[in-house]
Structure formats: C-alpha cells, structure tokens
N, C-alpha and C positions, 0 to 999 in steps of 0.2 A: 230514797232507800240508801242506807249506808252500809248494810251487810246482807249477806245471803247464806243460807245453809244448803249445800248441794247434797243430793242423795246418790245412792248406788247407781240407779238408772241413768242419772245424768253423767256420772263418771264413765259408765260403760259406753254410752253414746259418744262422749267426748273422745274416747280413746280407741273406739272400734271404727276404723275407716270405712267398712262396708255396711255400717248401720244406716238405715234410711234417714235417721235424724242426726247423723254425725255433723253435718254442716251447720245445722240449727244449734246444736250444743256448742260447737266452736264459735259461732257468732255471738252467742250469749256470753261465753267465757271471755271472749275478747272485749265485749261491752263492759263486763264487770271490771276487767283490768283497766280499761281506758277511763272508766268513771271512778276509779279508785274505790270500788265497793269491796269491802272486806269479805273474803270468801271463807266460809267455815265448812268443815268436814268432820262428821262424827267418827269416833273410833269404831263404831259399828259398821260404818260404810267401809272402812279399811278391812275389817274382818270379812264382810260379804264380798268385796271385790277380790280379795285374796283367794277365794274359792276357785276362780277361773284364770287369774292372771297375777303376776307379781305386783304387790302393792307399791313397790318402788317405781312403777310406771305411772302412778298417780301424779298429778301436778303439785307435788308436795312443797315446792319452793314458792307457790302462790297461795297456799291455803293455811289456815290455822286449824289445828286438830282439837276437837272438843272431846275430852274423855267422857266415858259413860260408866258410871259406878252403880253400886247396889241401889241407891235411892233413886237414881234416874230410871233404872229398870223397874222398880216398884211403881213409880209414878206412871211410866209408860204403860205398864200392865193395867193399872187402874183406869187410865184414859181409854185404853182399848176395850176394857170390860164395859165401860159406859157406852162406847160406840156400838158394840155388838148388841148390847141390850136395847139400845135406842132403835136399831134397825129391825129388831123383832117386832 
C-alpha cells in the first residue's frame, strides 16, 4: 500500500482523546507515517470535521488535501444511487 484516504470518522477518533478508538487511530496514523504511506484527506472531510472543531486541528502538515468538485459530487451521487438500489 502506498497511499490511504482517511475519512471524517478516522480524524475524529485521531483527535478526540476520550474516544474508545483514539489509540487505535493514533497507532494507524503512526504506522502510515513510519511506512511513508501518503495520507490523503478529502475537502469534504474538512467540511464535516469543521462542524464540531476547528479544521486547523487536523494533521494538515502530514496529509494531502483532495478537492471535491461538481463532477466528483455527480459521480458520488450516481454510485450512491446504485448502492441504495442494489440494497433494495
């Protein structure tokens, strides 16, 4: 594995000391850094994280931010539509 995309849940657990999975997230993050695995973060995660905390608390110096534009949103919506129709 040479790269990973982390989500909002991972970021919350990484930065919330009293979360039951905090240490688990820290261990994974440390592993990613030690193994020189590129860590990516979607701009959507930044938006979601900002609801409850300052986005500047995110480990921005260690991640690459992936922008999310109109076409990404359209594709994501189409994929989600396929998933919900498949679950029916």
